[in-house]
C-alpha positions in Angstrom: 17.3 -49.6 35.6 16.4 -53.3 35.5 16.2 -53.4 39.3 14.0 -50.2 39.5 11.6 -51.5 36.8 11.5 -54.9 38.4 10.7 -53.6 41.9 8.0 -51.3 40.5 6.2 -53.7 38.1 6.7 -56.9 40.1 8.8 -58.7 37.6 12.4 -59.9 37.5 13.3 -57.4 34.8 14.1 -60.1 32.3 12.1 -58.3 29.6 15.0 -55.8 29.6 17.9 -57.7 31.2 17.7 -60.7 28.8 17.5 -58.7 25.6 20.3 -56.4 26.9 22.6 -59.4 27.5 21.8 -60.8 24.1 22.5 -57.4 22.5 25.9 -57.4 24.2 26.8 -60.6 22.6 26.0 -63.2 25.2 24.8 -66.6 23.7 21.1 -67.2 24.3 21.6 -70.2 26.6 23.8 -68.1 28.9 21.3 -65.2 28.7 18.6 -67.5 30.1 20.7 -69.0 32.9 22.6 -65.8 33.9 19.5 -63.7 34.0 17.9 -66.2 36.4 20.9 -66.0 38.6 21.0 -62.2 38.8 17.4 -61.7 39.7 17.4 -63.9 42.9 19.2 -61.4 45.1 17.4 -58.4 43.6 14.0 -60.0 44.1 14.9 -60.6 47.8 15.5 -56.9 48.2 12.3 -55.9 46.4 10.1 -58.5 48.0 11.3 -57.4 51.5 10.2 -53.9 50.8 6.8 -55.1 49.4 6.3 -57.2 52.5 6.7 -54.2 54.7 3.9 -52.5 52.5 1.6 -55.5 53.0 1.7 -56.5 49.3 2.5 -60.2 49.6 -0.1 -63.0 49.7 2.0 -65.8 51.2 -0.8 -68.4 50.7 -1.0 -67.6 47.0 2.8 -67.6 46.7 3.0 -71.0 48.2 0.7 -72.6 45.7 2.4 -70.8 42.8 5.8 -72.0 43.7 4.7 -75.7 43.3 3.6 -75.1 39.7 6.4 -72.8 38.8 9.2 -75.2 39.7 7.8 -77.9 37.5 7.5 -75.4 34.6 11.1 -74.1 35.1 12.5 -77.6 34.8 10.5 -78.2 31.6 11.8 -74.9 30.1 15.4 -75.7 31.2 15.3 -79.1 29.6 13.9 -77.5 26.4 16.9 -75.1 26.3 19.3 -78.0 26.9 17.7 -79.8 23.8 18.0 -76.7 21.7 21.7 -76.2 22.6 22.5 -79.1 20.3 21.0 -77.3 17.4 22.1 -74.2 15.4 18.8 -72.5 15.9 18.7 -71.8 19.6 19.1 -68.0 19.3 16.4 -67.8 16.6 13.9 -70.0 18.4 14.3 -68.5 21.9 14.7 -64.9 20.6 11.7 -65.2 18.3 9.6 -66.7 21.1 10.7 -63.8 23.4 9.7 -61.2 20.9 6.2 -62.8 20.3 5.5 -63.0 24.1 6.7 -59.5 24.9 4.8 -57.8 22.0 1.6 -59.8 22.9 1.7 -58.8 26.5 2.3 -55.1 25.8 -0.6 -55.1 23.2 -3.1 -56.6 25.6 -2.1 -54.5 28.6 -2.3 -51.4 26.5 -5.7 -52.3 25.2 -7.0 -53.0 28.7 -5.5 -49.9 30.3 -6.9 -47.6 27.7 -10.4 -49.2 28.1 -10.2 -48.8 31.9 -9.2 -45.1 31.6 -12.0 -44.5 29.1 -14.5 -45.9 31.6 -13.0 -43.8 34.4 -13.4 -40.7 32.3 -17.0 -41.7 31.4 -17.7 -42.1 35.1 -16.5 -38.6 35.8 -19.0 -37.3 33.3 -21.7 -39.5 35.0 -22.5 -41.5 31.9 -22.4 -45.1 33.2 -23.0 -46.7 36.5 -20.5 -49.5 35.8 -17.8 -47.0 35.1 -18.6 -45.3 38.4 -18.1 -48.5 40.2 -14.7 -49.0 38.6 -13.7 -45.4 39.3 -14.0 -45.9 43.0 -11.4 -48.6 43.1 -7.7 -48.0 43.3 -7.1 -51.2 41.3 -9.6 -50.4 38.5 -9.8 -52.7 35.5 -12.2 -52.8 32.6 -11.8 -56.6 32.5 -12.3 -57.4 36.2 -15.3 -59.5 35.3 -13.1 -61.9 33.3 -11.4 -63.2 36.4 -14.8 -63.8 38.0 -16.0 -65.8 35.1 -12.9 -67.9 35.0 -13.1 -68.7 38.7 -16.7 -69.8 38.3 -15.7 -72.2 35.5 -12.6 -73.5 37.2 -12.8 -76.9 39.0 -12.4 -77.4 42.8 -10.7 -77.4 45.2 -11.0 -73.7 46.1 -9.1 -71.6 48.6 -9.7 -68.2 50.2 -7.0 -65.5 49.7 -7.4 -63.1 52.6 -4.6 -60.7 51.7 -5.8 -60.5 48.1 -9.4 -60.0 49.3 -10.7 -63.0 47.3 -12.7 -66.1 48.1 -13.3 -69.3 46.2 -10.2 -69.2 43.9 -9.5 -72.5 42.2 -6.2 -74.1 43.1 -6.0 -75.6 39.6 -6.1 -72.1 38.0 -3.3 -71.0 40.3 -1.2 -74.0 39.4 -1.8 -73.7 35.7 -0.8 -70.0 35.6 2.3 -70.7 37.6 3.2 -73.7 35.5 3.0 -71.6 32.3 5.0 -68.8 34.0 7.6 -71.3 35.1 7.9 -72.8 31.6 8.6 -69.3 30.2 11.1 -68.6 33.0 13.1 -71.8 32.3 12.9 -71.3 28.6 13.3 -67.5 28.2 15.1 -66.6 31.5 14.2 -64.4 34.3 11.3 -64.8 36.7 8.7 -64.6 33.9 6.9 -61.9 35.9 5.9 -60.4 32.6 3.7 -63.5 32.2 2.7 -64.2 35.8 1.9 -60.6 37.0 -0.6 -59.8 34.3 -2.1 -63.4 34.6 -2.6 -62.9 38.3 -4.4 -59.6 37.7 -6.6 -60.5 34.7 -7.2 -64.3 35.3 -7.2 -64.6 39.1 -8.4 -61.1 39.9 -5.5 -60.3 42.3 -5.1 -56.6 43.0 -2.2 -55.2 41.1 -0.1 -54.2 44.1 -0.5 -57.6 45.7 0.2 -59.3 42.4 3.5 -57.3 42.2 4.7 -58.2 45.7 3.6 -61.8 45.6 5.2 -62.4 42.2 8.5 -60.9 43.5 8.4 -63.2 46.5 7.6 -66.2 44.3 10.5 -65.3 42.0 13.0 -65.7 44.8 12.2 -69.5 45.1 11.5 -70.2 41.4 14.6 -68.3 40.1 16.8 -70.0 42.7 15.7 -73.4 41.4 16.1 -72.2 37.9 19.6 -70.9 38.6 20.7 -74.3 40.1 19.3 -76.4 37.2 20.8 -74.1 34.5 24.1 -74.0 36.4 24.3 -77.7 36.4 23.7 -77.6 32.6 26.5 -75.1 32.1 24.3 -72.1 31.3 25.3 -69.6 34.0 28.1 -66.9 34.0 28.2 -66.2 37.7 30.5 -63.1 37.3 28.1 -61.3 35.0 25.2 -62.2 37.4 27.0 -60.8 40.4 27.9 -57.5 38.7 24.3 -57.1 37.5 23.0 -57.8 41.0 25.0 -54.9 42.5 23.0 -52.2 40.7 19.7 -54.1 40.5 19.5 -54.5 44.3 19.5 -50.7 44.8 17.1 -50.1 42.0 14.7 -52.7 43.3 14.2 -50.9 46.6 13.5 -47.6 44.9 11.0 -49.3 42.5 9.1 -51.1 45.2 8.7 -47.9 47.2 7.3 -46.0 44.2 4.4 -48.4 43.8 2.5 -46.9 46.8 2.1 -43.6 44.9 0.4 -45.0 41.8 -2.9 -46.7 41.1 -3.1 -50.2 39.5 -4.1 -49.0 36.1 -1.3 -46.4 36.0 1.3 -49.0 36.9 0.0 -51.3 34.1 0.0 -48.4 31.7 3.6 -47.5 32.5 4.6 -51.1 32.0 3.4 -51.3 28.3 6.4 -49.8 26.4 9.1 -51.7 28.3 8.5 -55.2 26.8 8.4 -53.5 23.4 11.9 -52.1 24.0 13.1 -55.5 25.0 11.6 -57.1 21.9 13.3 -54.4 19.7 16.7 -55.1 21.2 16.3 -58.9 20.5 15.1 -58.2 17.0 18.1 -56.0 16.3 20.4 -58.7 17.6 18.8 -61.4 15.4 18.8 -59.2 12.3 22.4 -57.9 12.7 23.8 -61.2 14.0 25.4 -59.3 16.8 25.9 -62.1 19.2 28.6 -64.6 20.2 28.9 -67.7 18.0 
């Protein structure tokens, strides 16, 4: 299931895999490191499929890797610091819940607004809605990315695969740095941060954001796995077992994206982080984790 959702939504699946590991009693530092290890192989499978569908912007991915690796190391060192305290599960678990709920709330709000504008366009009420309706990757907040890129400092690059010009390199690096920080600190590829950020802040089409994020996860998660393994935070046996099922699911999920519009994919994504947050909350309240 984690592989299927990861391939479909362009994320490593850590919004479900991490909480599930914690719910099964794995200590939070091992949750973070092991989750990173398992998604490497799965992301290779999913990214290969997305590449065949033309959904990967290699130029964008190259810039994002640079910022992500720095962020991953920052997050991993923060975990290493928290290991010496008795509050690692509470701090990391609480942060995970806050991030997941916030992302679901925003994407839910945006998706509903977009669907409302599409319905208004069908009734012929607004010209703006009509323009949005004609696009497969419709978004009621597409103008936000345009404003951000006008305000962002140079240098700028053109992203041919994404269909964008004059995108600030600094905005790409900042988004990837934040995504990497969450990846190193909370585990997984942090696609639940990076994929929405690419769509709403950079204006990347949803399908390209999914494929590009999965490709970028291969490199960033590999680095995260190594740095966490050196710090003693990876259970390789768990990671290998998880990868077996995830690799198959990732191919199915990647194939399914071609049958859905961008807003439908984002709408379907909304309940999944909430489920992950509830699993973590249950584990924290019940104390059902290894000591």
